[in-house]
C-alpha positions in Angstrom: -68.0 26.3 47.0 -65.4 29.0 46.2 -63.0 25.9 47.7 -65.3 23.6 45.2 -65.0 25.8 42.2 -61.3 26.2 42.6 -60.6 22.6 42.8 -63.0 22.0 39.4 -60.7 24.4 37.7 -57.4 23.0 39.1 -58.7 19.3 37.7 -59.4 21.0 34.5 -56.4 22.6 34.2 -54.6 19.1 35.0 -57.0 17.4 32.5 -56.3 19.9 29.7 -52.2 19.8 30.6 -52.6 16.0 30.1 -54.3 16.2 27.4 -51.8 18.7 26.0 -49.3 16.2 26.9 -51.0 13.3 25.3 -51.2 15.1 22.2 -47.4 16.5 22.2 -46.3 12.6 23.1 -48.6 11.0 20.0 -46.9 13.8 17.5 -43.6 12.8 19.2 -44.1 9.5 19.0 -45.3 9.8 15.3 -42.2 12.0 14.8 -39.7 9.4 16.0 -41.5 6.8 14.3 -40.7 8.6 11.0 -37.5 9.4 12.1 -36.8 5.3 13.1 -38.4 4.4 9.8 -35.7 6.6 8.1 -33.4 5.6 9.8 -33.8 2.1 9.3 -34.2 2.6 5.5 -30.7 4.5 5.6 -29.3 1.7 7.4 -30.7 -0.6 5.0 -29.7 1.9 2.1 -26.4 2.1 3.7 -25.9 -1.8 4.0 -26.8 -2.4 0.4 -23.9 0.2 -0.8 -21.4 -1.8 1.7 -22.7 -5.0 0.2 -22.0 -3.9 -3.2 -19.1 -1.8 -3.0 -17.7 -5.4 -0.8 -18.7 -7.5 -3.9 -17.4 -4.6 -6.5 -14.1 -5.1 -4.5 -14.0 -8.7 -4.7 -14.7 -8.3 -8.7 -11.9 -6.3 -8.8 -9.8 -8.2 -6.9 -10.4 -11.0 -8.7 -10.3 -9.1 -11.9 -6.3 -8.4 -10.6 -5.5 -11.9 -9.8 -6.7 -12.8 -13.3 -5.0 -10.1 -14.9 -1.9 -11.0 -12.9 -2.7 -14.8 -13.9 -2.6 -13.6 -17.4 0.4 -11.3 -17.3 2.4 -14.6 -15.7 1.2 -16.4 -18.4 2.1 -14.2 -21.3 5.7 -13.4 -19.5 6.3 -17.0 -19.5 5.1 -17.7 -23.1 7.2 -14.6 -24.2 10.2 -15.9 -22.3 9.7 -19.3 -23.5 9.9 -17.7 -27.0 12.5 -15.0 -27.1 15.1 -17.3 -25.0 14.4 -20.0 -27.5 16.2 -18.1 -30.4 18.8 -16.5 -27.9 19.8 -20.1 -26.6 20.3 -21.1 -30.8 22.2 -17.7 -31.3 24.3 -17.8 -27.7 25.1 -21.7 -28.1 26.2 -21.6 -31.9 28.8 -18.5 -30.9 30.4 -20.3 -28.1 30.7 -23.3 -30.5 31.9 -21.3 -33.3 34.2 -19.6 -31.5 36.4 -22.3 -30.6 37.0 -23.2 -33.9 39.8 -21.5 -36.2 38.6 -17.9 -37.2 40.6 -15.2 -38.7 40.8 -11.9 -36.3 38.1 -10.3 -38.5 35.8 -13.1 -38.1 36.4 -13.1 -34.3 35.5 -9.7 -34.4 32.3 -10.1 -36.3 31.8 -13.1 -34.1 32.4 -11.1 -30.8 29.4 -8.6 -31.8 27.2 -11.1 -32.3 27.6 -12.6 -28.8 27.8 -9.2 -26.9 24.2 -8.5 -29.2 22.4 -11.4 -27.8 23.8 -11.3 -24.1 22.5 -8.0 -24.3 19.0 -9.2 -25.7 19.0 -11.9 -23.1 20.1 -8.9 -20.5 17.1 -7.0 -21.2 14.6 -10.2 -21.1 16.0 -11.1 -17.5 15.4 -7.0 -16.3 11.8 -7.5 -17.4 11.1 -10.6 -15.9 13.1 -9.4 -12.7 11.4 -6.5 -12.5 7.7 -8.7 -13.5 8.2 -10.7 -10.1 9.2 -8.1 -7.7 6.0 -5.9 -9.0 3.8 -8.7 -8.5 5.2 -10.1 -4.9 6.8 -13.2 -6.2 10.2 -13.0 -5.3 11.5 -15.2 -2.4 14.1 -14.7 0.1 16.1 -16.9 1.2 18.0 -16.8 4.6 21.5 -19.0 4.1 24.9 -18.8 5.2 28.0 -17.8 2.5 30.8 -16.5 2.1 30.0 -12.7 0.7 34.4 -12.2 0.1 34.2 -15.1 -2.2 31.3 -13.9 -3.6 32.4 -10.8 -4.7 35.9 -12.1 -5.6 33.7 -14.4 -8.3 32.1 -11.3 -9.7 35.0 -9.1 -10.0 36.9 -11.9 -11.8 34.2 -12.0 -14.6 34.0 -8.2 -14.9 37.6 -7.9 -15.0 37.8 -11.0 -17.7 35.0 -9.2 -19.8 37.5 -5.7 -19.5 40.5 -7.0 -19.7 41.2 -5.9 -23.3 39.7 -2.1 -22.6 41.0 1.2 -20.4 38.7 0.2 -17.2 40.6 -1.1 -14.2 38.5 -3.1 -11.9 39.7 -3.2 -8.3 38.5 -4.9 -4.9 38.9 -4.3 -1.5 37.6 -5.3 1.9 37.5 -3.1 5.3 37.1 -4.9 8.5 37.1 -8.3 7.4 36.1 -11.1 9.5 38.0 -14.0 8.5 36.4 -17.7 9.3 32.6 -15.8 9.5 30.1 -16.2 6.6 26.8 -14.1 6.5 23.5 -15.4 6.9 21.4 -13.5 3.9 20.4 -14.3 0.3 23.1 -14.9 -2.3 21.2 -15.0 -5.6 20.5 -11.5 -4.4 23.4 -10.0 -3.3 24.7 -11.6 -6.8 22.3 -9.8 -9.2 22.5 -6.4 -6.9 26.5 -6.7 -7.5 25.9 -7.6 -10.8 23.2 -4.4 -11.6 25.8 -1.9 -10.1 29.3 -3.1 -11.4 27.7 -3.5 -14.6 26.3 -0.7 -14.7 29.6 1.3 -13.5 31.3 -0.8 -16.5 29.0 0.5 -19.2 29.4 4.1 -18.0 32.9 3.8 -17.6 34.9 4.3 -21.2 38.3 5.1 -19.4 39.4 5.1 -15.5 38.5 2.9 -12.8 35.8 0.5 -11.8 36.1 -0.5 -7.7 33.9 -2.4 -5.5 34.6 -2.1 -1.4 32.9 -4.8 1.0 33.0 -3.5 4.4 31.9 -5.6 7.6 29.9 -2.9 9.8 30.1 -3.0 13.7 26.2 -4.1 13.6 25.7 -7.0 11.9 25.5 -5.4 8.7 27.8 -5.2 5.0 28.3 -2.4 3.6 28.9 -2.5 -0.8 30.2 0.3 -2.1 30.5 0.7 -5.9 32.4 3.5 -7.5 33.4 4.6 -10.9 35.2 7.6 -12.9 32.3 7.5 -15.5 29.8 9.6 -17.0 28.3 10.9 -13.8 24.9 11.5 -12.8 23.4 15.2 -13.1 21.9 16.9 -10.1 18.2 17.5 -11.6 18.4 13.5 -12.7 19.9 12.1 -9.4 16.3 12.1 -7.4 14.6 9.6 -10.3 17.6 7.4 -10.9 16.1 4.7 -9.1 12.4 5.1 -11.1 11.3 2.7 -13.6 12.7 2.7 -17.1 14.9 5.8 -16.0 18.2 6.3 -17.0 20.8 9.3 -16.0 20.1 11.3 -18.9 17.5 10.8 -21.6 20.1 10.5 -24.3 22.1 7.5 -22.3 19.6 4.8 -23.6 20.5 5.4 -27.2 24.2 5.7 -26.3 24.6 2.7 -24.1 21.4 1.0 -24.6 19.5 -0.8 -21.5 16.1 -1.4 -20.3 16.0 1.5 -17.5 15.3 -1.1 -15.2 18.6 -2.3 -13.8 18.4 0.3 -10.8 14.8 -0.2 -10.0 15.2 -3.9 -9.4 18.7 -3.2 -7.4 16.6 -0.8 -5.1 13.8 -3.2 -4.5 16.4 -6.2 -3.9 17.9 -4.0 -1.3 14.7 -3.2 0.6 13.4 -6.9 0.4 16.9 -7.8 2.5 15.8 -5.2 5.0 18.7 -2.8 3.4 19.1 0.7 2.0 20.7 1.9 -1.1 22.1 5.5 -1.4 24.0 6.9 -4.8 26.4 10.3 -4.8 27.9 11.8 -8.1 29.4 14.3 -10.1 28.3 14.5 -14.0 31.8 13.8 -16.1 33.8 12.8 -12.7 31.9 9.7 -11.5 29.1 7.7 -9.2 29.5 5.9 -6.0 26.3 3.6 -4.8 26.4 2.7 -1.3 24.8 -0.5 -0.5 24.0 -1.4 3.0 22.2 -4.7 4.3 21.7 -6.7 7.6 23.3 -9.6 7.9 24.3 -12.2 11.0 27.6 -13.7 11.0 28.1 -17.3 11.4 31.4 -19.5 11.6 32.8 -20.9 8.3 32.5 -24.7 7.9 35.4 -26.3 6.7 34.9 -28.3 3.9 37.7 -31.2 2.7 39.0 -30.4 -0.8 37.6 -34.3 -2.1 33.8 -32.7 -1.5 34.5 -29.4 -3.3 33.4 -29.4 -7.3 35.4 -27.7 -9.7 35.3 -25.9 -12.7 38.8 -27.2 -14.2 38.7 -29.5 -17.3 41.2 -31.4 -18.6 41.7 -30.5 -22.7 42.8 -34.1 -23.3 39.9 -35.8 -21.9 36.3 -36.1 -23.4 34.4 -35.9 -19.7 31.4 -37.5 -21.7 33.2 -40.4 -23.5 31.5 -43.9 -22.6 28.3 -41.8 -20.8 24.6 -41.9 -23.2 22.6 -38.9 -22.9 18.7 -38.6 -23.4 18.0 -35.2 -24.7 14.4 -34.7 -24.6 13.6 -31.4 -26.6 11.1 -30.6 -29.2 13.1 -27.5 -30.9 14.8 -28.3 -33.5 17.4 -25.3 -33.0 17.8 -26.2 -29.4 18.3 -29.9 -30.3 20.9 -28.8 -32.8 22.9 -26.9 -30.0 22.8 -29.1 -26.9 24.0 -31.9 -29.3 26.6 -29.7 -30.3 28.2 -29.2 -27.2 27.4 -32.4 -25.6 28.9 -34.6 -28.4 32.5 -32.3 -28.5 32.8 -33.5 -24.7 32.5 -37.0 -25.7 28.5 -37.5 -24.9 26.7 -40.1 -27.1 23.2 -38.1 -27.3 19.9 -39.6 -28.3 17.1 -37.2 -28.9 13.3 -37.6 -28.3 10.9 -34.5 -29.2 8.2 -35.0 -26.3 8.1 -36.8 -23.2 5.9 -39.7 -24.1 9.0 -40.6 -26.1 11.0 -40.1 -23.6 9.2 -42.7 -21.3 9.4 -45.0 -24.3 13.4 -44.7 -24.7 13.4 -45.5 -21.3 11.9 -48.6 -21.1 13.7 -49.8 -24.3 17.6 -48.4 -22.9 19.5 -47.4 -20.4 21.0 -44.0 -20.2 23.4 -42.3 -17.8 21.0 -38.6 -17.8 18.4 -37.1 -19.2 17.8 -33.4 -20.2 14.2 -32.7 -20.4 12.5 -29.5 -21.9 9.4 -28.5 -19.2 6.8 -27.3 -22.3 6.4 -29.7 -25.3 3.3 -31.1 -27.0 2.3 -34.6 -26.6 3.8 -34.5 -23.0 5.3 -32.4 -21.3 8.7 -32.6 -19.0 7.0 -32.5 -15.7 4.2 -35.2 -16.5 7.2 -37.3 -18.3 9.0 -37.3 -15.2 6.8 -38.5 -13.0 5.9 -41.5 -15.0 9.8 -42.0 -15.2 9.7 -42.1 -11.4 6.7 -43.7 -10.7 5.9 -45.9 -13.7 9.5 -47.1 -14.6 10.8 -47.0 -11.1 13.8 -44.7 -12.5 14.3 -43.0 -8.8 18.1 -42.9 -8.9 18.4 -41.7 -12.8 19.5 -37.7 -12.7 17.0 -35.7 -14.4 18.1 -32.2 -15.1 15.6 -29.6 -16.3 17.0 -27.5 -19.6 14.3 -25.3 -19.9 13.6 -21.5 -21.6 10.8 -21.1 -18.4 12.5 -18.8 -16.0 9.4 -17.4 -14.5 9.3 -17.6 -10.6 7.9 -21.2 -9.7 9.5 -23.1 -12.5 12.4 -24.4 -10.5 10.4 -25.5 -7.5 8.1 -27.2 -9.6 10.7 -29.1 -11.4 12.1 -30.3 -8.5 8.9 -31.2 -6.9 7.9 -32.9 -9.9 11.2 -35.2 -9.5 13.9 -33.6 -11.3 17.4 -33.5 -9.6 18.3 -29.8 -10.9 17.1 -26.9 -12.9 19.2 -24.8 -15.7 17.8 -22.2 -18.0 18.3 -21.9 -21.7 20.3 -20.0 -23.0 22.5 -23.3 -22.8 25.8 -21.5 -20.9 28.4 -24.6 -21.6 30.1 -24.5 -18.6 27.2 -24.3 -16.7 25.9 -27.2 -18.2 28.9 -29.4 -17.9 29.3 -28.7 -14.2 26.1 -29.9 -13.8 26.8 -32.8 -15.6 29.6 -33.4 -13.5 27.9 -33.1 -10.3 25.5 -35.5 -11.4 27.7 -37.8 -13.4 30.3 -38.2 -10.1 33.3 -37.4 -12.4 36.5 -35.7 -11.3 38.0 -32.5 -12.4 37.9 -31.7 -16.3 38.5 -28.8 -18.5 36.8 -27.5 -21.3 37.5 -29.4 -24.8 38.6 -27.1 -27.5 
């Protein structure tokens, strides 16, 4: 009897324990269900937030792309509009400079020339910086003679400082005869122009030197040293910042955009290099640029293949040559016609691409100078018609445009143009290009 009673108690305890376990399981299941629902809601909310953040990021990216496009369009428009009057000033100044002038008139003309060149440098700095900032600057890797490039730049600055108290010097260390380097010659040239130009600008008396050093680790070192105003210790760390100059008063005294060194630093880094500066206030400054550059053997060119810039003063290079000038701006037409006519060319001028196509249907020309932005039919569409509809595949077409935004040159070449020149028109550059495509022998500038 006692055994049965104990068994019943045990069974009862088991039943209660089972019931408690079932109740606990039900409670925990309910809690788990609630937690699961809450977690699902949180996950859904998080997914919704992430989707919203993704859409916002896409919207911001699209806005940035649109803003960058608008900025590029604005820069292209402003570049075109600013370069057009500069072209008029510089072009007519070049022509006027070769006429009989008194000493006082020459001084006045020199001021006009230097002022317009300063404005052009400012425009170029802004455009260059904008292209770098937007990541629109491409890098070439081609063989070129860096020693010759340095000599050409030094000669330019020697000519510009011949009447000053500044001596321009050039030296080479560890010279590699018979070798070119592989890099971007355009970027090298811009770096040197910025650094030597800065040195000349801030040196009223003394020297500016460039040293080209071929390093052992397939790198080249460019050292530009001057005896100019120098940079104070508290300003030297910010010298490569945008719109910065050595002193707050420097811009007022020497001018400039304050972008040159920022551009130089960016270009140096784009080429895989670096730039350093050392300076002592009132004693001078030294900039050192180190750029990786592999060596390659020079290809010997025959003299008959070389293009010379010499111009025979007794020979009008363009005599018997007929050029079609396609230009809608009256000032640009006057400048181009003046330069071309004084070098012997016959010129027919039209104001848009449609008239250019019509002129070529009626008459033959030796070469076309084509503006890009024109009413009715622009230079790009006109060139396509000339190549495709008129089938004039051999006719040289040279773009002569104020549009200097990245991509314009490639667009011109892709359209079918043979070469690309930017305004303001530099007479020597134009004549050299004409010579190349008109297959003429050496010539000298007409007085």
